[in-house]
C-alpha positions as CSV (number, residue, x, y, z in Angstrom):
1,M,48.6,2.6,96.5
2,F,46.0,0.3,94.6
3,V,43.1,1.8,92.6
4,N,41.1,-1.2,93.5
5,S,41.5,-3.9,96.4
6,L,40.4,-6.6,94.1
7,I,43.7,-6.4,92.3
8,E,46.1,-6.2,95.1
9,P,48.7,-9.3,94.3
10,K,48.8,-12.3,96.6
11,E,52.8,-12.3,95.8
12,I,55.2,-10.2,94.5
13,I,58.2,-12.6,93.0
14,Y,61.5,-11.1,92.2
15,S,63.8,-12.6,89.6
16,T,66.6,-11.7,86.8
17,R,63.7,-11.4,84.5
18,R,63.6,-7.9,82.5
19,T,59.6,-7.2,82.7
20,I,56.9,-7.3,85.1
21,S,54.1,-9.9,84.4
22,L,51.1,-10.8,86.0
23,I,49.2,-13.9,86.2
24,I,46.2,-15.2,87.8
25,N,46.8,-18.6,89.5
26,S,44.2,-21.6,90.3
27,N,42.7,-20.1,93.0
28,G,42.1,-16.8,91.1
29,E,45.0,-14.7,92.9
30,L,46.9,-12.2,91.4
31,I,50.7,-13.4,91.1
32,V,53.5,-10.9,90.3
33,R,56.7,-11.7,88.5
34,A,59.3,-8.6,88.6
35,P,62.8,-7.7,88.1
36,I,65.1,-7.7,91.1
37,N,65.3,-4.3,92.8
38,C,61.9,-3.4,90.5
39,P,60.8,-0.3,92.9
40,M,57.3,-1.0,94.2
41,S,55.9,2.2,92.9
42,K,57.1,1.2,89.5
43,I,55.1,-2.2,90.1
44,E,52.0,-0.7,92.0
45,K,51.7,1.8,88.7
46,F,51.8,-1.3,86.1
47,I,49.4,-3.4,88.2
48,N,47.0,0.0,88.2
49,E,47.2,0.2,84.5
50,K,46.5,-3.2,84.1
51,A,43.2,-3.2,86.5
52,D,40.6,-3.8,84.2
53,W,42.6,-6.8,82.6
54,I,43.0,-8.2,86.2
55,I,39.4,-7.6,87.4
56,K,37.8,-9.5,84.0
57,K,40.3,-12.2,84.7
58,K,39.3,-12.9,88.2
59,N,35.6,-12.6,87.3
60,L,36.3,-15.1,84.6
61,F,37.6,-17.3,87.3
62,S,34.9,-17.2,89.7
63,E,32.1,-17.9,86.9
64,H,33.9,-20.9,86.2
65,N,35.5,-22.2,89.9
66,F,32.5,-23.4,91.7
67,Y,34.4,-25.8,94.2
68,S,36.1,-24.3,97.4
69,P,38.7,-26.1,99.2
70,L,37.1,-27.8,102.0
71,K,38.0,-26.3,105.9
72,F,35.5,-28.5,107.7
73,E,33.9,-25.6,109.4
74,G,30.6,-26.0,108.5
75,N,28.3,-24.9,105.3
76,E,30.2,-26.9,103.2
77,Y,29.7,-29.5,100.8
78,L,31.2,-32.1,98.9
79,Y,30.6,-34.2,95.5
80,L,30.4,-37.8,95.0
81,L,29.8,-39.4,91.6
82,G,28.8,-35.8,90.4
83,D,25.8,-35.5,93.0
84,R,26.4,-32.7,95.8
85,Y,26.2,-33.5,99.5
86,N,25.9,-31.1,102.4
87,I,28.6,-32.0,104.8
88,I,27.5,-32.4,108.8
89,L,30.2,-32.6,111.3
90,A,29.1,-35.3,113.6
91,D,30.2,-37.1,116.5
92,S,30.6,-40.1,115.2
93,T,33.6,-42.4,114.4
94,R,33.1,-43.0,110.5
95,V,31.8,-41.3,107.4
96,R,28.0,-41.9,106.8
97,V,26.1,-41.1,103.6
98,K,22.5,-40.2,104.5
99,G,20.1,-39.0,101.5
100,D,21.8,-35.9,100.6
101,I,23.7,-35.4,103.4
102,I,27.4,-36.5,104.2
103,E,28.2,-37.0,107.7
104,I,32.1,-36.9,108.8
105,P,33.4,-37.5,112.5
106,K,34.7,-34.2,113.6
107,L,37.9,-35.7,115.3
108,D,40.4,-36.1,112.5
109,A,37.7,-35.2,109.5
110,R,40.1,-34.9,107.0
111,S,42.2,-38.0,107.3
112,K,38.8,-39.8,107.7
113,L,37.1,-38.3,105.0
114,L,40.5,-39.1,102.7
115,R,40.3,-42.8,103.6
116,F,36.3,-42.9,102.6
117,L,36.8,-41.5,99.5
118,S,39.7,-43.8,98.9
119,R,37.7,-46.8,99.7
120,T,35.0,-45.4,97.8
121,A,36.9,-44.8,94.7
122,K,38.9,-48.1,94.6
123,R,35.4,-50.2,94.9
124,Y,33.7,-48.1,92.3
125,I,36.8,-47.9,89.9
126,S,37.6,-51.4,90.0
127,K,34.3,-52.5,89.0
128,R,34.2,-50.1,86.2
129,V,37.7,-51.0,84.8
130,E,36.6,-54.4,84.9
131,Y,33.7,-53.9,83.1
132,I,34.6,-51.5,80.3
133,A,38.1,-53.5,79.8
134,G,36.1,-57.0,79.0
135,L,33.4,-55.2,77.2
136,F,35.9,-53.8,74.8
137,K,38.7,-56.6,75.0
138,L,41.5,-54.5,76.7
139,K,44.0,-55.9,79.0
140,Y,45.5,-54.2,81.9
141,K,47.8,-55.3,84.8
142,C,46.4,-54.0,87.8
143,I,44.6,-50.9,89.4
144,S,46.0,-48.4,92.2
145,I,44.3,-45.6,93.9
146,T,46.2,-42.6,94.3
147,S,46.3,-39.0,96.1
148,A,47.6,-37.3,92.8
149,H,46.7,-33.7,92.9
150,T,47.0,-32.8,89.1
151,R,46.3,-36.0,87.3
152,W,43.2,-37.9,87.2
153,G,44.8,-40.9,85.8
154,S,47.6,-42.8,84.3
155,C,49.1,-45.8,82.4
156,S,52.5,-47.3,83.1
157,Y,54.7,-48.8,80.4
158,N,53.4,-52.5,81.7
159,N,49.8,-51.4,81.8
160,K,49.3,-50.6,85.6
161,L,46.4,-47.9,85.8
162,N,46.5,-45.3,88.7
163,F,43.6,-43.2,89.3
164,T,43.4,-40.5,92.1
165,Y,40.6,-40.9,94.6
166,K,39.3,-37.6,93.6
167,L,38.1,-39.1,90.5
168,I,35.1,-40.5,92.7
169,M,33.7,-36.9,93.0
170,C,32.9,-36.6,89.0
171,P,29.6,-38.0,87.2
172,K,29.7,-41.4,86.5
173,E,30.0,-40.7,82.5
174,V,33.2,-38.4,83.4
175,I,34.8,-41.3,85.3
176,D,34.3,-43.6,82.7
177,Y,35.8,-41.3,80.3
178,I,39.0,-41.2,82.4
179,I,39.1,-45.0,82.5
180,V,38.4,-45.3,79.0
181,H,41.4,-42.9,78.3
182,E,43.6,-45.0,80.6
183,L,42.6,-48.2,79.1
184,C,43.1,-47.2,75.5
185,H,47.1,-46.4,76.7
186,T,47.0,-50.1,77.1
187,I,47.5,-50.2,73.3
188,E,48.4,-46.9,72.6
189,K,51.3,-45.3,74.8
190,N,50.9,-41.6,73.4
191,H,48.6,-39.0,72.7
192,S,48.7,-40.0,68.5
193,K,45.8,-40.0,66.2
194,N,45.6,-43.8,66.7
195,F,45.0,-42.9,70.4
196,W,42.2,-40.8,69.9
197,S,40.8,-43.1,67.5
198,K,40.4,-45.7,69.8
199,V,38.9,-43.4,72.4
200,K,36.5,-42.1,69.8
201,T,35.3,-45.6,69.2
202,I,34.5,-46.5,72.7
203,L,33.2,-42.8,73.5
204,P,32.3,-40.7,70.3
205,N,31.0,-37.7,72.3
206,Y,34.8,-38.0,74.7
207,K,35.2,-34.1,73.6
208,S,32.1,-33.5,76.0
209,Y,33.7,-35.1,79.3
210,E,37.2,-33.4,78.1
211,K,35.1,-30.1,78.2
212,W,33.6,-30.7,81.4
213,L,36.8,-31.3,83.1
214,K,38.0,-28.2,81.9
215,D,35.2,-26.7,83.2
216,N,35.0,-28.2,86.6
217,R,39.0,-28.4,87.4
218,G,38.1,-26.8,90.6
219,I,37.1,-30.0,92.1
220,I,39.9,-31.7,91.9
221,N,41.1,-29.0,94.6
222,M,38.4,-29.4,97.1
223,I,40.1,-31.6,99.2
């Protein structure tokens, strides 16, 4: 029996570990790891003892998690270039942006929105990469838009740049930071002092954009 419904675990994972541990996952849910054959009564006692800690962590997560995964059920919103758009499910065949509204076809809504975001990301990011690379005389091979769920961008050993389509939801200056970050990897393939020095030369306040990405990490999980 739990003293508060807020501390009920989403999942209990049993393994050969010796102790019980508690984790608040990226969705703000409590995950419990416990030894094999650990009595449920012992797990409940441990969770109840840690109730204050669990609630504090969940509240902290809620304060920084402004983005809910889309369910396409109405009264939802999406971000494009950092601006918030209300979603309207419409009897149409393609995605349309009208003012502060984004219309998405009711039929096959998710896949059509994904295609729209990918096309928009390809068009916008390609132009920004070309501009920034030319401005700072950085060379790259080509650009690909991916469906990565955890990485905003990457640079291969042969200078092929990859960006997730989800990047198009971020503010323009944050997108520029990710582009600069990956372009600097065409010169420095690691995160050495030389690498960060090059990033800082182009974007002296790059840390503010890193902080935005950290504080708004939930945006990558919206779709």
